[in-house]
N, C-alpha and C positions, 0 to 999 in steps of 0.2 A: 597605460596600465595593461591593456589587452595584449600589446606586443610582448611585454615581459612574460605573460602567462603562456603565450604561444611559443616563445623561445624556450621556456622551461619545459613545456610539454615535448617539444621536438628533441631537446637534449636528453630527456628521460627516455624517450623512445629509441634514440640512437644508442644510448648506453645499454638499454635492455637488449637490443638486437645484437650488440657486440658481445654481451655476456652469453647469450644463447648460441651465437656462432662459435665462440671459443669453447663452450661446453661440449659441443658435438665434435667427437674425435673422428677423423676419417679412418676408414677401414684400411688396415695395413695391406691386406691381400684380398683380392676379390673372391667371392664364394665360387668354388669350382662348378662348372656346368656338368650336368649328368651325361655320361657317355656309356651307352648300352654296350659298346664293343669291349669295354673292360669290366663288365659285370662278372662276378664270381659267386660261387656257392660254397659255403663253409658249413660243416657239421660239427657240433660240439654241445657242451652243456653250459648253462648260464651260471657263471661263477659269482657275479655281483651285479647289482642294479643301482645306479646312482643318478641323481639330478645335480648338474653342475653347470657353471658358466661355460658355454660351448664356443670353441674357436671357429666352428663351421658356421653356425647360425648367428652368432654374436649375442644370443640371449641365453636364458636358462634352458638347458636341454636335457633330455632323458637319454641315458647311455647304459649299455650293459657290457659286461666283460664276458666274452665267449671263450671257454677253455676248450681247445682242440685236442684231438686224440694224441698228438705227439707231446702234449704238456704245455705247449705255447698258448698264449692268450691273445685275443684280438678285441679291441674296443670298438663297439658298434654304436654309432649315433642313430637314435631312433627318430626323434623329432623334437620340437619345442615341448617343454614340460606341460604347458597349458593345453596343447593338443592332446597329449596322452591323458591328461586329467579330464578334458572335455568329453572324450569318448570312453572314459572309464576303462582304459587299457591297463591291465595288471601283469607285471612280469615278476617272477620269483626266482630267487637263487635255487638251483637244484641241488638237493642233498643226496649224494649217491653213497651207498655202502658197498664195500668190496669184500 
């Protein structure tokens, strides 16, 4: 009787481990390493602020759309949304009148 319970327990544990392993999807691409040599400075106005699933961090991330002087836009990844909320960082869309 004890052997049956042990076999059942082992079977359940193996199936649970298989389910957990299959639920974890491997990252398609590694997160890029920071490279100071390609650092750049952009000036513009904040056109939009969004929280969305981030391809860089793999979690929910805070992003803003920066509108440059030539009219083009650039999406800026700030950090994970929970970090922004933890430190009460607030970003607003800038309304400019011409």
